[in-house]
HTML snippet that shows the backbone in 3Dmol.js (N, CA, C, O; Angstrom):
<script src="https://3Dmol.org/build/3Dmol-min.js"></script>
<div id="view" style="width:600px;height:400px;position:relative"></div>
<script>
const pdb = `
ATOM      1  N   UNK A   1      -9.424  13.458 -16.315  1.00  0.00           N
ATOM      2  CA  UNK A   1      -8.566  12.382 -15.883  1.00  0.00           C
ATOM      3  C   UNK A   1      -7.809  12.821 -14.628  1.00  0.00           C
ATOM      4  O   UNK A   1      -7.218  13.900 -14.593  1.00  0.00           O
ATOM      5  N   UNK A   2      -7.834  11.997 -13.636  1.00  0.00           N
ATOM      6  CA  UNK A   2      -7.169  12.320 -12.375  1.00  0.00           C
ATOM      7  C   UNK A   2      -5.671  12.061 -12.505  1.00  0.00           C
ATOM      8  O   UNK A   2      -5.238  11.120 -13.170  1.00  0.00           O
ATOM      9  N   UNK A   3      -4.905  12.912 -11.860  1.00  0.00           N
ATOM     10  CA  UNK A   3      -3.468  12.700 -11.859  1.00  0.00           C
ATOM     11  C   UNK A   3      -3.105  11.747 -10.735  1.00  0.00           C
ATOM     12  O   UNK A   3      -3.734  11.735  -9.677  1.00  0.00           O
ATOM     13  N   UNK A   4      -2.095  10.964 -10.985  1.00  0.00           N
ATOM     14  CA  UNK A   4      -1.638  10.024  -9.969  1.00  0.00           C
ATOM     15  C   UNK A   4      -0.334  10.532  -9.377  1.00  0.00           C
ATOM     16  O   UNK A   4       0.536  11.038 -10.086  1.00  0.00           O
ATOM     17  N   UNK A   5      -0.220  10.390  -8.087  1.00  0.00           N
ATOM     18  CA  UNK A   5       1.040  10.728  -7.436  1.00  0.00           C
ATOM     19  C   UNK A   5       1.682   9.437  -6.981  1.00  0.00           C
ATOM     20  O   UNK A   5       1.009   8.471  -6.622  1.00  0.00           O
ATOM     21  N   UNK A   6       2.963   9.447  -7.005  1.00  0.00           N
ATOM     22  CA  UNK A   6       3.703   8.250  -6.624  1.00  0.00           C
ATOM     23  C   UNK A   6       3.994   8.303  -5.128  1.00  0.00           C
ATOM     24  O   UNK A   6       4.570   9.270  -4.631  1.00  0.00           O
ATOM     25  N   UNK A   7       3.593   7.260  -4.425  1.00  0.00           N
ATOM     26  CA  UNK A   7       3.841   7.200  -2.987  1.00  0.00           C
ATOM     27  C   UNK A   7       5.259   6.710  -2.739  1.00  0.00           C
ATOM     28  O   UNK A   7       5.752   5.815  -3.425  1.00  0.00           O
ATOM     29  N   UNK A   8       5.892   7.299  -1.769  1.00  0.00           N
ATOM     30  CA  UNK A   8       7.234   6.870  -1.391  1.00  0.00           C
ATOM     31  C   UNK A   8       7.122   5.626  -0.521  1.00  0.00           C
ATOM     32  O   UNK A   8       6.109   5.415   0.145  1.00  0.00           O
ATOM     33  N   UNK A   9       8.165   4.803  -0.529  1.00  0.00           N
ATOM     34  CA  UNK A   9       8.126   3.581   0.291  1.00  0.00           C
ATOM     35  C   UNK A   9       7.865   3.858   1.770  1.00  0.00           C
ATOM     36  O   UNK A   9       7.183   3.080   2.437  1.00  0.00           O
ATOM     37  N   UNK A  10       8.404   4.963   2.285  1.00  0.00           N
ATOM     38  CA  UNK A  10       8.172   5.291   3.695  1.00  0.00           C
ATOM     39  C   UNK A  10       6.697   5.546   3.956  1.00  0.00           C
ATOM     40  O   UNK A  10       6.162   5.134   4.986  1.00  0.00           O
ATOM     41  N   UNK A  11       6.039   6.228   3.019  1.00  0.00           N
ATOM     42  CA  UNK A  11       4.606   6.511   3.175  1.00  0.00           C
ATOM     43  C   UNK A  11       3.787   5.231   3.110  1.00  0.00           C
ATOM     44  O   UNK A  11       2.840   5.048   3.875  1.00  0.00           O
ATOM     45  N   UNK A  12       4.157   4.355   2.199  1.00  0.00           N
ATOM     46  CA  UNK A  12       3.458   3.076   2.077  1.00  0.00           C
ATOM     47  C   UNK A  12       3.626   2.271   3.352  1.00  0.00           C
ATOM     48  O   UNK A  12       2.663   1.693   3.857  1.00  0.00           O
ATOM     49  N   UNK A  13       4.846   2.230   3.876  1.00  0.00           N
ATOM     50  CA  UNK A  13       5.106   1.479   5.110  1.00  0.00           C
ATOM     51  C   UNK A  13       4.304   2.033   6.273  1.00  0.00           C
ATOM     52  O   UNK A  13       3.716   1.275   7.044  1.00  0.00           O
ATOM     53  N   UNK A  14       4.277   3.355   6.402  1.00  0.00           N
ATOM     54  CA  UNK A  14       3.549   3.974   7.513  1.00  0.00           C
ATOM     55  C   UNK A  14       2.053   3.706   7.416  1.00  0.00           C
ATOM     56  O   UNK A  14       1.409   3.387   8.415  1.00  0.00           O
ATOM     57  N   UNK A  15       1.499   3.837   6.209  1.00  0.00           N
ATOM     58  CA  UNK A  15       0.068   3.604   6.039  1.00  0.00           C
ATOM     59  C   UNK A  15      -0.289   2.134   6.264  1.00  0.00           C
ATOM     60  O   UNK A  15      -1.297   1.829   6.901  1.00  0.00           O
ATOM     61  N   UNK A  16       0.522   1.243   5.753  1.00  0.00           N
ATOM     62  CA  UNK A  16       0.255  -0.185   5.939  1.00  0.00           C
ATOM     63  C   UNK A  16       0.368  -0.576   7.408  1.00  0.00           C
ATOM     64  O   UNK A  16      -0.436  -1.365   7.905  1.00  0.00           O
ATOM     65  N   UNK A  17       1.360  -0.029   8.102  1.00  0.00           N
ATOM     66  CA  UNK A  17       1.507  -0.337   9.521  1.00  0.00           C
ATOM     67  C   UNK A  17       0.319   0.185  10.319  1.00  0.00           C
ATOM     68  O   UNK A  17      -0.152  -0.481  11.241  1.00  0.00           O
ATOM     69  N   UNK A  18      -0.163   1.365   9.970  1.00  0.00           N
ATOM     70  CA  UNK A  18      -1.337   1.917  10.656  1.00  0.00           C
ATOM     71  C   UNK A  18      -2.556   1.025  10.447  1.00  0.00           C
ATOM     72  O   UNK A  18      -3.329   0.796  11.377  1.00  0.00           O
ATOM     73  N   UNK A  19      -2.727   0.525   9.231  1.00  0.00           N
ATOM     74  CA  UNK A  19      -3.857  -0.369   8.962  1.00  0.00           C
ATOM     75  C   UNK A  19      -3.688  -1.691   9.708  1.00  0.00           C
ATOM     76  O   UNK A  19      -4.664  -2.250  10.208  1.00  0.00           O
ATOM     77  N   UNK A  20      -2.465  -2.187   9.785  1.00  0.00           N
ATOM     78  CA  UNK A  20      -2.218  -3.429  10.528  1.00  0.00           C
ATOM     79  C   UNK A  20      -2.625  -3.270  11.986  1.00  0.00           C
ATOM     80  O   UNK A  20      -3.228  -4.169  12.571  1.00  0.00           O
ATOM     81  N   UNK A  21      -2.297  -2.134  12.563  1.00  0.00           N
ATOM     82  CA  UNK A  21      -2.652  -1.874  13.963  1.00  0.00           C
ATOM     83  C   UNK A  21      -4.167  -1.808  14.136  1.00  0.00           C
ATOM     84  O   UNK A  21      -4.711  -2.341  15.103  1.00  0.00           O
ATOM     85  N   UNK A  22      -4.841  -1.157  13.202  1.00  0.00           N
ATOM     86  CA  UNK A  22      -6.304  -1.050  13.275  1.00  0.00           C
ATOM     87  C   UNK A  22      -6.942  -2.437  13.257  1.00  0.00           C
ATOM     88  O   UNK A  22      -7.800  -2.741  14.086  1.00  0.00           O
ATOM     89  N   UNK A  23      -6.520  -3.278  12.307  1.00  0.00           N
ATOM     90  CA  UNK A  23      -7.122  -4.598  12.197  1.00  0.00           C
ATOM     91  C   UNK A  23      -6.750  -5.505  13.366  1.00  0.00           C
ATOM     92  O   UNK A  23      -7.572  -6.302  13.816  1.00  0.00           O
ATOM     93  N   UNK A  24      -5.535  -5.392  13.854  1.00  0.00           N
ATOM     94  CA  UNK A  24      -5.139  -6.179  15.027  1.00  0.00           C
ATOM     95  C   UNK A  24      -5.953  -5.756  16.245  1.00  0.00           C
ATOM     96  O   UNK A  24      -6.348  -6.595  17.055  1.00  0.00           O
ATOM     97  N   UNK A  25      -6.201  -4.457  16.373  1.00  0.00           N
ATOM     98  CA  UNK A  25      -7.016  -3.955  17.480  1.00  0.00           C
ATOM     99  C   UNK A  25      -8.444  -4.485  17.393  1.00  0.00           C
ATOM    100  O   UNK A  25      -9.029  -4.888  18.399  1.00  0.00           O
ATOM    101  N   UNK A  26      -8.998  -4.482  16.183  1.00  0.00           N
ATOM    102  CA  UNK A  26     -10.361  -5.012  16.020  1.00  0.00           C
ATOM    103  C   UNK A  26     -10.418  -6.486  16.395  1.00  0.00           C
ATOM    104  O   UNK A  26     -11.344  -6.919  17.080  1.00  0.00           O
ATOM    105  N   UNK A  27      -9.441  -7.250  15.951  1.00  0.00           N
ATOM    106  CA  UNK A  27      -9.404  -8.674  16.298  1.00  0.00           C
ATOM    107  C   UNK A  27      -9.267  -8.853  17.800  1.00  0.00           C
ATOM    108  O   UNK A  27      -9.923  -9.707  18.396  1.00  0.00           O
ATOM    109  N   UNK A  28      -8.420  -8.051  18.398  1.00  0.00           N
ATOM    110  CA  UNK A  28      -8.217  -8.138  19.843  1.00  0.00           C
ATOM    111  C   UNK A  28      -9.456  -7.797  20.636  1.00  0.00           C
ATOM    112  O   UNK A  28      -9.759  -8.445  21.638  1.00  0.00           O
ATOM    113  N   UNK A  29     -10.176  -6.778  20.190  1.00  0.00           N
ATOM    114  CA  UNK A  29     -11.408  -6.402  20.896  1.00  0.00           C
ATOM    115  C   UNK A  29     -12.454  -7.509  20.798  1.00  0.00           C
ATOM    116  O   UNK A  29     -13.161  -7.794  21.765  1.00  0.00           O
ATOM    117  N   UNK A  30     -12.548  -8.128  19.627  1.00  0.00           N
ATOM    118  CA  UNK A  30     -13.514  -9.219  19.475  1.00  0.00           C
ATOM    119  C   UNK A  30     -13.108 -10.441  20.295  1.00  0.00           C
ATOM    120  O   UNK A  30     -13.957 -11.128  20.863  1.00  0.00           O
ATOM    121  N   UNK A  31     -11.820 -10.702  20.351  1.00  0.00           N
ATOM    122  CA  UNK A  31     -11.335 -11.870  21.093  1.00  0.00           C
ATOM    123  C   UNK A  31     -11.362 -11.652  22.601  1.00  0.00           C
ATOM    124  O   UNK A  31     -11.293 -12.615  23.365  1.00  0.00           O
ATOM    125  N   UNK A  32     -11.460 -10.412  23.032  1.00  0.00           N
ATOM    126  CA  UNK A  32     -11.433 -10.113  24.465  1.00  0.00           C
ATOM    127  C   UNK A  32     -12.695 -10.569  25.190  1.00  0.00           C
ATOM    128  O   UNK A  32     -12.693 -10.707  26.414  1.00  0.00           O
ATOM    129  N   UNK A  33     -13.759 -10.802  24.454  1.00  0.00           N
ATOM    130  CA  UNK A  33     -14.986 -11.301  25.078  1.00  0.00           C
ATOM    131  C   UNK A  33     -14.768 -12.762  25.461  1.00  0.00           C
ATOM    132  O   UNK A  33     -14.471 -13.602  24.611  1.00  0.00           O
ATOM    133  N   UNK A  34     -14.920 -13.051  26.740  1.00  0.00           N
ATOM    134  CA  UNK A  34     -14.537 -14.355  27.271  1.00  0.00           C
ATOM    135  C   UNK A  34     -15.538 -15.477  27.044  1.00  0.00           C
ATOM    136  O   UNK A  34     -15.179 -16.646  27.187  1.00  0.00           O
ATOM    137  N   UNK A  35     -16.739 -15.174  26.706  1.00  0.00           N
ATOM    138  CA  UNK A  35     -17.740 -16.225  26.616  1.00  0.00           C
ATOM    139  C   UNK A  35     -17.506 -17.098  25.394  1.00  0.00           C
ATOM    140  O   UNK A  35     -17.085 -16.616  24.343  1.00  0.00           O
ATOM    141  N   UNK A  36     -17.778 -18.368  25.541  1.00  0.00           N
ATOM    142  CA  UNK A  36     -17.603 -19.313  24.434  1.00  0.00           C
ATOM    143  C   UNK A  36     -18.526 -18.962  23.280  1.00  0.00           C
ATOM    144  O   UNK A  36     -18.154 -19.105  22.116  1.00  0.00           O
ATOM    145  N   UNK A  37     -19.713 -18.508  23.597  1.00  0.00           N
ATOM    146  CA  UNK A  37     -20.671 -18.123  22.567  1.00  0.00           C
ATOM    147  C   UNK A  37     -20.127 -16.956  21.751  1.00  0.00           C
ATOM    148  O   UNK A  37     -20.224 -16.941  20.524  1.00  0.00           O
ATOM    149  N   UNK A  38     -19.559 -15.990  22.441  1.00  0.00           N
ATOM    150  CA  UNK A  38     -19.021 -14.821  21.756  1.00  0.00           C
ATOM    151  C   UNK A  38     -17.852 -15.211  20.858  1.00  0.00           C
ATOM    152  O   UNK A  38     -17.757 -14.743  19.723  1.00  0.00           O
ATOM    153  N   UNK A  39     -16.966 -16.061  21.359  1.00  0.00           N
ATOM    154  CA  UNK A  39     -15.831 -16.502  20.539  1.00  0.00           C
ATOM    155  C   UNK A  39     -16.299 -17.333  19.351  1.00  0.00           C
ATOM    156  O   UNK A  39     -15.739 -17.236  18.259  1.00  0.00           O
ATOM    157  N   UNK A  40     -17.314 -18.139  19.566  1.00  0.00           N
ATOM    158  CA  UNK A  40     -17.845 -18.946  18.463  1.00  0.00           C
ATOM    159  C   UNK A  40     -18.450 -18.040  17.399  1.00  0.00           C
ATOM    160  O   UNK A  40     -18.228 -18.234  16.204  1.00  0.00           O
ATOM    161  N   UNK A  41     -19.207 -17.060  17.841  1.00  0.00           N
ATOM    162  CA  UNK A  41     -19.858 -16.146  16.903  1.00  0.00           C
ATOM    163  C   UNK A  41     -18.860 -15.214  16.209  1.00  0.00           C
ATOM    164  O   UNK A  41     -19.018 -14.889  15.032  1.00  0.00           O
ATOM    165  N   UNK A  42     -17.844 -14.795  16.940  1.00  0.00           N
ATOM    166  CA  UNK A  42     -16.887 -13.831  16.405  1.00  0.00           C
ATOM    167  C   UNK A  42     -15.657 -14.477  15.778  1.00  0.00           C
ATOM    168  O   UNK A  42     -14.802 -13.777  15.235  1.00  0.00           O
ATOM    169  N   UNK A  43     -15.558 -15.789  15.845  1.00  0.00           N
ATOM    170  CA  UNK A  43     -14.383 -16.486  15.331  1.00  0.00           C
ATOM    171  C   UNK A  43     -14.022 -16.131  13.899  1.00  0.00           C
ATOM    172  O   UNK A  43     -12.863 -15.822  13.622  1.00  0.00           O
ATOM    173  N   UNK A  44     -14.983 -16.165  12.978  1.00  0.00           N
ATOM    174  CA  UNK A  44     -14.639 -15.804  11.594  1.00  0.00           C
ATOM    175  C   UNK A  44     -14.158 -14.355  11.453  1.00  0.00           C
ATOM    176  O   UNK A  44     -13.240 -14.084  10.679  1.00  0.00           O
ATOM    177  N   UNK A  45     -14.755 -13.444  12.178  1.00  0.00           N
ATOM    178  CA  UNK A  45     -14.323 -12.043  12.106  1.00  0.00           C
ATOM    179  C   UNK A  45     -12.931 -11.879  12.710  1.00  0.00           C
ATOM    180  O   UNK A  45     -12.102 -11.138  12.181  1.00  0.00           O
ATOM    181  N   UNK A  46     -12.679 -12.569  13.816  1.00  0.00           N
ATOM    182  CA  UNK A  46     -11.353 -12.517  14.439  1.00  0.00           C
ATOM    183  C   UNK A  46     -10.303 -13.037  13.466  1.00  0.00           C
ATOM    184  O   UNK A  46      -9.236 -12.441  13.319  1.00  0.00           O
ATOM    185  N   UNK A  47     -10.606 -14.142  12.807  1.00  0.00           N
ATOM    186  CA  UNK A  47      -9.680 -14.712  11.832  1.00  0.00           C
ATOM    187  C   UNK A  47      -9.443 -13.752  10.674  1.00  0.00           C
ATOM    188  O   UNK A  47      -8.306 -13.561  10.244  1.00  0.00           O
ATOM    189  N   UNK A  48     -10.504 -13.155  10.175  1.00  0.00           N
ATOM    190  CA  UNK A  48     -10.374 -12.212   9.048  1.00  0.00           C
ATOM    191  C   UNK A  48      -9.551 -10.989   9.441  1.00  0.00           C
ATOM    192  O   UNK A  48      -8.645 -10.591   8.709  1.00  0.00           O
ATOM    193  N   UNK A  49      -9.855 -10.395  10.582  1.00  0.00           N
ATOM    194  CA  UNK A  49      -9.107  -9.213  11.010  1.00  0.00           C
ATOM    195  C   UNK A  49      -7.647  -9.555  11.300  1.00  0.00           C
ATOM    196  O   UNK A  49      -6.752  -8.773  10.981  1.00  0.00           O
ATOM    197  N   UNK A  50      -7.407 -10.708  11.899  1.00  0.00           N
ATOM    198  CA  UNK A  50      -6.028 -11.122  12.158  1.00  0.00           C
ATOM    199  C   UNK A  50      -5.270 -11.319  10.849  1.00  0.00           C
ATOM    200  O   UNK A  50      -4.104 -10.942  10.734  1.00  0.00           O
ATOM    201  N   UNK A  51      -5.940 -11.909   9.871  1.00  0.00           N
ATOM    202  CA  UNK A  51      -5.315 -12.111   8.566  1.00  0.00           C
ATOM    203  C   UNK A  51      -4.999 -10.797   7.877  1.00  0.00           C
ATOM    204  O   UNK A  51      -3.922 -10.634   7.303  1.00  0.00           O
ATOM    205  N   UNK A  52      -5.938  -9.855   7.933  1.00  0.00           N
ATOM    206  CA  UNK A  52      -5.683  -8.540   7.347  1.00  0.00           C
ATOM    207  C   UNK A  52      -4.533  -7.830   8.056  1.00  0.00           C
ATOM    208  O   UNK A  52      -3.706  -7.183   7.413  1.00  0.00           O
ATOM    209  N   UNK A  53      -4.481  -7.949   9.371  1.00  0.00           N
ATOM    210  CA  UNK A  53      -3.380  -7.332  10.122  1.00  0.00           C
ATOM    211  C   UNK A  53      -2.041  -7.921   9.683  1.00  0.00           C
ATOM    212  O   UNK A  53      -1.055  -7.199   9.537  1.00  0.00           O
ATOM    213  N   UNK A  54      -2.017  -9.220   9.477  1.00  0.00           N
ATOM    214  CA  UNK A  54      -0.785  -9.882   9.039  1.00  0.00           C
ATOM    215  C   UNK A  54      -0.379  -9.414   7.643  1.00  0.00           C
ATOM    216  O   UNK A  54       0.791  -9.120   7.400  1.00  0.00           O
ATOM    217  N   UNK A  55      -1.332  -9.346   6.741  1.00  0.00           N
ATOM    218  CA  UNK A  55      -1.035  -8.908   5.365  1.00  0.00           C
ATOM    219  C   UNK A  55      -0.485  -7.485   5.377  1.00  0.00           C
ATOM    220  O   UNK A  55       0.535  -7.211   4.745  1.00  0.00           O
ATOM    221  N   UNK A  56      -1.145  -6.586   6.086  1.00  0.00           N
ATOM    222  CA  UNK A  56      -0.673  -5.205   6.120  1.00  0.00           C
ATOM    223  C   UNK A  56       0.679  -5.078   6.821  1.00  0.00           C
ATOM    224  O   UNK A  56       1.495  -4.240   6.438  1.00  0.00           O
ATOM    225  N   UNK A  57       0.921  -5.892   7.833  1.00  0.00           N
ATOM    226  CA  UNK A  57       2.235  -5.874   8.489  1.00  0.00           C
ATOM    227  C   UNK A  57       3.324  -6.327   7.524  1.00  0.00           C
ATOM    228  O   UNK A  57       4.423  -5.772   7.526  1.00  0.00           O
ATOM    229  N   UNK A  58       3.032  -7.326   6.704  1.00  0.00           N
ATOM    230  CA  UNK A  58       4.004  -7.793   5.707  1.00  0.00           C
ATOM    231  C   UNK A  58       4.253  -6.727   4.643  1.00  0.00           C
ATOM    232  O   UNK A  58       5.386  -6.546   4.197  1.00  0.00           O
ATOM    233  N   UNK A  59       3.207  -6.030   4.240  1.00  0.00           N
ATOM    234  CA  UNK A  59       3.367  -4.932   3.274  1.00  0.00           C
ATOM    235  C   UNK A  59       4.248  -3.840   3.883  1.00  0.00           C
ATOM    236  O   UNK A  59       5.140  -3.312   3.220  1.00  0.00           O
ATOM    237  N   UNK A  60       3.993  -3.513   5.128  1.00  0.00           N
ATOM    238  CA  UNK A  60       4.801  -2.493   5.805  1.00  0.00           C
ATOM    239  C   UNK A  60       6.260  -2.925   5.891  1.00  0.00           C
ATOM    240  O   UNK A  60       7.166  -2.118   5.682  1.00  0.00           O
ATOM    241  N   UNK A  61       6.480  -4.181   6.194  1.00  0.00           N
ATOM    242  CA  UNK A  61       7.846  -4.692   6.297  1.00  0.00           C
ATOM    243  C   UNK A  61       8.556  -4.621   4.942  1.00  0.00           C
ATOM    244  O   UNK A  61       9.712  -4.205   4.863  1.00  0.00           O
ATOM    245  N   UNK A  62       7.867  -5.025   3.888  1.00  0.00           N
ATOM    246  CA  UNK A  62       8.463  -4.984   2.552  1.00  0.00           C
ATOM    247  C   UNK A  62       8.747  -3.545   2.118  1.00  0.00           C
ATOM    248  O   UNK A  62       9.801  -3.265   1.546  1.00  0.00           O
ATOM    249  N   UNK A  63       7.826  -2.649   2.385  1.00  0.00           N
ATOM    250  CA  UNK A  63       8.037  -1.250   2.024  1.00  0.00           C
ATOM    251  C   UNK A  63       9.192  -0.649   2.799  1.00  0.00           C
ATOM    252  O   UNK A  63       9.937   0.175   2.269  1.00  0.00           O
ATOM    253  N   UNK A  64       9.347  -1.054   4.047  1.00  0.00           N
ATOM    254  CA  UNK A  64      10.467  -0.552   4.862  1.00  0.00           C
ATOM    255  C   UNK A  64      11.798  -1.041   4.292  1.00  0.00           C
ATOM    256  O   UNK A  64      12.783  -0.303   4.294  1.00  0.00           O
ATOM    257  N   UNK A  65      11.830  -2.258   3.815  1.00  0.00           N
ATOM    258  CA  UNK A  65      13.053  -2.780   3.192  1.00  0.00           C
ATOM    259  C   UNK A  65      13.381  -1.986   1.931  1.00  0.00           C
ATOM    260  O   UNK A  65      14.532  -1.610   1.709  1.00  0.00           O
ATOM    261  N   UNK A  66      12.362  -1.732   1.105  1.00  0.00           N
ATOM    262  CA  UNK A  66      12.570  -0.931  -0.103  1.00  0.00           C
ATOM    263  C   UNK A  66      13.050   0.470   0.258  1.00  0.00           C
ATOM    264  O   UNK A  66      13.948   1.007  -0.391  1.00  0.00           O
ATOM    265  N   UNK A  67      12.462   1.059   1.283  1.00  0.00           N
ATOM    266  CA  UNK A  67      12.869   2.398   1.698  1.00  0.00           C
ATOM    267  C   UNK A  67      14.313   2.404   2.158  1.00  0.00           C
ATOM    268  O   UNK A  67      15.061   3.329   1.843  1.00  0.00           O
ATOM    269  N   UNK A  68      14.708   1.392   2.894  1.00  0.00           N
ATOM    270  CA  UNK A  68      16.097   1.316   3.372  1.00  0.00           C
ATOM    271  C   UNK A  68      17.072   1.144   2.206  1.00  0.00           C
ATOM    272  O   UNK A  68      18.153   1.732   2.206  1.00  0.00           O
ATOM    273  N   UNK A  69      16.689   0.346   1.221  1.00  0.00           N
ATOM    274  CA  UNK A  69      17.555   0.127   0.078  1.00  0.00           C
ATOM    275  C   UNK A  69      17.659   1.365  -0.812  1.00  0.00           C
ATOM    276  O   UNK A  69      18.724   1.651  -1.358  1.00  0.00           O
ATOM    277  N   UNK A  70      16.577   2.083  -0.956  1.00  0.00           N
ATOM    278  CA  UNK A  70      16.621   3.281  -1.812  1.00  0.00           C
ATOM    279  C   UNK A  70      17.286   4.456  -1.119  1.00  0.00           C
ATOM    280  O   UNK A  70      17.681   5.420  -1.773  1.00  0.00           O
ATOM    281  N   UNK A  71      17.415   4.386   0.197  1.00  0.00           N
ATOM    282  CA  UNK A  71      18.061   5.462   0.943  1.00  0.00           C
ATOM    283  C   UNK A  71      19.573   5.372   0.850  1.00  0.00           C
ATOM    284  O   UNK A  71      20.267   6.322   1.211  1.00  0.00           O
ATOM    285  N   UNK A  72      20.084   4.285   0.388  1.00  0.00           N
ATOM    286  CA  UNK A  72      21.550   4.107   0.303  1.00  0.00           C
ATOM    287  C   UNK A  72      22.150   4.921  -0.776  1.00  0.00           C
ATOM    288  O   UNK A  72      23.364   4.883  -0.975  1.00  0.00           O
TER     289      UNK A  72
END
`;
const viewer = $3Dmol.createViewer("view");
viewer.addModel(pdb, "pdb");
viewer.setStyle({}, {cartoon: {color: "spectrum"}});
viewer.zoomTo();
viewer.render();
</script>
């Protein structure tokens, strides 16, 4: 049986923010192609990556709030 370690809110925030940046970068790279065909083809992926970036940014924000509250 594997042991579980408890992640601190700061660690969760940092990891989530890093993932948000990765997904936002992927969406940005796909959206940077100017052709209508490319945007049409990449639209679903851009939407998915943008959504993941938003979710991870919200997780990072919530974890940062928890970290600030527990630091008091």
